[in-house]
N, C-alpha and C positions, 0 to 999 in steps of 0.2 A: 809280318810286321812291316816290311819294306813297302808293300803295295798300298798301305792305308793312305799315306799322303798323296800318292799318285792317283788313287781312286777318288779322293776328294777333289783333286784338280779335274779329273774326267767328269765327275758329277757337275762341277761348276760350268764346264763347257756345255753340257746338256741343259742345265738350268738357264744359262745365258741365251742359248738358242730358243728356249721355250718362251722367253720374253717377247719374241717376234710375234707369237701367236696369241698373246694376252693383251687385253685392252690397256694401253699405256696409262700409268699412274693410278690404276685401280688398286683396290686392296690386295687382290691376287698378284698383280704385277709387283707391288711393293714388297709383298711377302717373299716372292721368288727373288727379287732384287736383293733384299736383305740376306737371304740364303746364299746368294752369290758372294756378297761381301764377307759374310762370316766364313764361308769356305775358303775364300782367298787368304784370310788371316790364318785359318786353321791348318791348311796344307803345309805351309812353310814351318809353322810352329811345331807341328807334330813331327815333321821330318828332322828338324834340328834337335828336338828333345829326345827322339828315339835314335838319333845318330844314323838316320836312313836317308840322308840327302843323296841325290844322284843327279847325273847329267840329264837323264830322262825326266826326272822330277822338275828340274829347272826349265826344261823345254816345255813340259806340260803346263807349268805355271805361266810361263810367258805366252804360250798359245792361248790359254784360257783368258788371260788378261787382254790379249789382242782381240779375241772373239768378242769378249764383253764390250770393249770399246766400239768395235764395228757395229754390234747389235744396238748399243745405246745411240750411236750416231744415226742409224737407220730408223730407230723407233722415236727418238726424242727430237731430232732436227725438225721434222714437220710441226711438232708442238711448239718448239722454240720460235719458228717463223710465224705461227699463228698468234702466239701470245706477245712475242717480242719481235719487232722488226729490226733485226741487227743491221748495223751500219755496214757499208762496204768495207770499212777498215777492219771490223771484226771478222767478216767473211774472208777477207784476204789474209788476215792474221792466222785464222784457223787453217787456211790452205797452206800457208808457209810452214806452220808447225807440222802439218801432214807431210809435206815434201821433205822436211828435215828428217822426220821419222822414217819415211820410205828410203831415203838415201842411207840412213844409218843401217837399216835392215839389209839393204843391198850390199853395203860395204862389208858387213859381217859375212854375208854369203860369199862374196867374191874373195875376201881376205882369208876366211877360215873354213869355207866350204860347209857351212852349217847355218842354222837359224838361231838367232839369239837376241834377246833384249835384256839389258842390264837391270839388276835389282838395286839401283842407286837410291839414296835417300830422296833425291829429286824426283825420281820416277814413282817412289812410294807416296810422296806428298802429292804429286800430280794425280795419282790414282785415287787418293783419299778425297781430294778436292772435286774430282769428276764424280766420284761415287756419291759425295754429299749433294751434288747438284739437284737431282730430282727430289731430294728430301728437304732442300732449303730454298728453292726458288720461289716458294710461296711467301717466304719471310724476308728475303733480301731482294732488292731491286735487280732485275735481270741484267741490266747493263753493267752494274757493278760486279755482279757474279761472273759475267762473261769476261770482263777485264781481268779479274783475279785468276780465273781458270787459264786464260791465254797467257798471262804473265808467268805463272808457275809452269805451265806446259812448255813455254818457250825456253825458259832457263834449263829445265830438265832435258829437253830435246837437244839443245846445243851442247850441254854437258856430256850427254851420251855420245853424240857424234864426235866430239873432241876426244873422248876416251878411246873410241874405236880408231880414230885417225892416229893417235899417238901410241897405241898399244901394239905389242908384238904378238900377243896371244889374247884369245877371248877370255875375259874375266867377268863372267856372268854375275858374280856376287860382289863386284867392286862397288863400294858404297858411295864414292865421291871422287872428283878429280883431285881432291886434296889428300886422298888416301894414297900412301906409298906402297 
């Protein structure tokens, strides 16, 4: 029973990597993409409901999330630049968010000698907004969508870095800076 949630996370890693080989935004791409999203919700839900949460499961979930983000950036950035010519401000903003995230991951590694990304509400909202991007950019102006994504991602990246700086131990399931 303990391996079901972990197996779902591992499947998500393989599904995310498959997106690199599929025509972006095709029906097949969107089906795999939705499978990734569903598996992201299911792995944690199943682990909590079956009381089989584990440090390995947390790391697999975080690794799957990270791989998904990297794959989406690799696959979707060229499309974004074709359809929408982002301003220098947006490009710099995305770069700053990336730097904050990298600093956060490095801080965790140096401070705790492990890999870890927090499961804060901010990170979950950021994941949801990013996940919704390929499904909504046909309906919402891309510049508005990019500002929303960057604003949400900035807040969650800064929150996570602040938590790591002020914590004495890695708290992967800390929900917010306001949680004691």
